[in-house]
Each structure stands twice: as C-alpha cells, then as structure tokens.
C-alpha positions as CSV (number, residue, x, y, z in Angstrom):
1,M,87.6,49.2,146.3
2,N,87.1,45.9,144.8
3,A,85.3,44.5,147.6
4,V,83.0,46.8,147.3
5,T,82.7,47.2,143.8
6,I,82.3,44.0,142.8
7,D,80.7,40.8,144.4
8,R,83.4,38.6,144.7
9,A,81.3,35.5,145.0
10,A,78.7,36.2,142.2
11,L,82.2,36.9,139.9
12,S,83.5,33.5,141.2
13,D,80.1,31.6,140.3
14,L,79.9,33.0,136.7
15,Q,83.8,32.0,136.3
16,D,83.2,28.3,137.6
17,T,79.9,28.4,135.2
18,A,81.5,29.6,132.2
19,G,85.5,29.4,132.7
20,A,87.8,32.0,133.8
21,E,88.8,33.1,130.5
22,F,85.7,33.3,129.0
23,V,84.4,35.7,131.3
24,A,87.6,37.8,131.0
25,E,86.7,37.9,127.0
26,L,83.1,38.9,128.2
27,A,84.6,41.8,130.0
28,E,86.4,42.7,127.0
29,T,83.5,43.3,125.1
30,F,81.7,45.0,128.0
31,F,84.7,47.6,128.0
32,E,84.6,48.0,124.9
33,E,80.7,48.2,124.1
34,A,80.3,50.5,126.8
35,P,81.1,53.7,125.6
36,G,78.5,53.3,123.3
37,M,76.0,52.8,125.4
38,F,76.9,56.0,126.9
39,A,77.0,57.7,123.8
40,E,73.6,56.0,123.0
41,L,72.1,57.1,126.3
42,R,73.5,60.9,126.1
43,A,71.9,60.7,122.2
44,A,68.8,58.9,123.3
45,Q,68.4,62.2,126.2
46,S,68.7,64.9,123.4
47,A,66.6,63.6,120.9
48,G,63.7,62.6,123.6
49,A,63.8,59.2,123.1
50,Q,62.4,57.4,126.1
51,A,62.8,54.0,124.4
52,E,66.3,53.8,123.2
53,F,67.2,55.6,126.2
54,R,65.9,53.0,128.5
55,R,67.3,50.4,126.7
56,A,70.5,52.0,126.8
57,A,70.3,52.3,130.3
58,H,69.4,48.8,130.9
59,S,71.8,47.5,128.7
60,I,74.7,48.7,131.0
61,K,72.9,47.8,134.0
62,T,72.3,43.5,132.5
63,N,76.3,43.9,131.6
64,A,76.8,45.1,135.0
65,L,75.1,42.5,137.1
66,T,76.6,39.7,134.9
67,F,79.7,40.4,136.8
68,G,78.5,41.2,140.0
69,A,78.8,44.8,140.1
70,A,76.1,45.7,142.0
71,L,76.6,49.7,142.5
72,L,76.9,50.1,139.0
73,A,73.8,48.0,137.9
74,A,71.6,50.1,140.6
75,S,72.7,53.4,139.0
76,A,71.5,52.0,135.8
77,R,68.7,50.9,137.2
78,D,67.6,54.3,138.5
79,L,68.2,55.7,135.2
80,E,66.3,52.8,133.5
81,R,63.4,53.9,136.0
82,D,63.8,57.8,135.7
83,G,64.0,57.9,131.7
84,L,63.9,60.9,130.3
85,S,63.8,62.7,133.5
86,T,67.5,61.7,134.0
87,N,69.5,64.4,134.3
88,T,73.1,64.9,133.1
89,T,74.6,65.0,136.5
90,A,73.0,61.8,136.8
91,I,74.6,59.8,133.7
92,E,77.6,61.4,134.6
93,A,77.7,60.0,137.5
94,L,77.0,56.6,136.3
95,E,80.1,56.8,133.9
96,A,82.3,57.1,136.6
97,A,80.7,54.4,138.3
98,Y,81.3,52.5,135.5
99,E,84.8,53.5,135.4
100,V,85.6,52.5,139.0
101,T,83.9,49.2,137.8
102,R,86.0,48.8,135.3
103,L,89.6,49.0,136.6
104,A,88.4,47.1,139.4
105,L,87.4,44.0,137.2
106,K,90.5,44.6,135.1
107,E,92.5,44.0,138.6
108,I,90.6,41.2,139.6
109,L,90.5,39.3,136.1
110,H,94.1,40.0,135.0
111,G,95.8,40.7,138.4
C-alpha cells in the first residue's frame, strides 16, 4: 500500500531537507486540519461558493504533494479543476483517498 500511496523518494527528500522530526510534526498538523478542509469543501458546495470550494481542494492538493501523496493530490486537483460541478461521490472518494494516505504516512513516519 505505501509504495503506491506515498512517493517514498519525495518524502525522503523532504525529510532530508526539513528533518524527519519536523516532517512528522507537519504531517500531524495536516492530519488535524484535513477534516476541516473536507468540511469546507462540503459547506462551499452547499453554499455554491466556487472560490471557497477550489481553495479547500487546492489546500488538500498542496498538502498531499508536500508528502509525496500523488494519488491524493491528483484527486484533489480534479476537484479543484471541476469546482462546484463536482458531485458528492467525488468528495467521498477524496476523503477515502485521504484516509488511505493518512494511514500510510503514519506507518512510514512512525513505524
């Protein structure tokens, strides 16, 4: 699962540059903030707020790319691109991809 979910070379480069401990802290911050980002996506979709929807999707994409989570980033990029035309199934799929990514990152960073 980890080999596909997380680009280990990208994560290793980040750890070499920023330090493993800092990367672990950064990941924990992402884990804490991600549920709020998903809530923002849903609220923006309900409110018809295009800019807010795209901003939340962009934040998820950027965080995913930071950790080498290319599949999660690609899913978030699709939502960012499609904006409010995104259906709730796509948001649910993004949340599922996030959960797989979260578990993989935790395993890699904390053993």
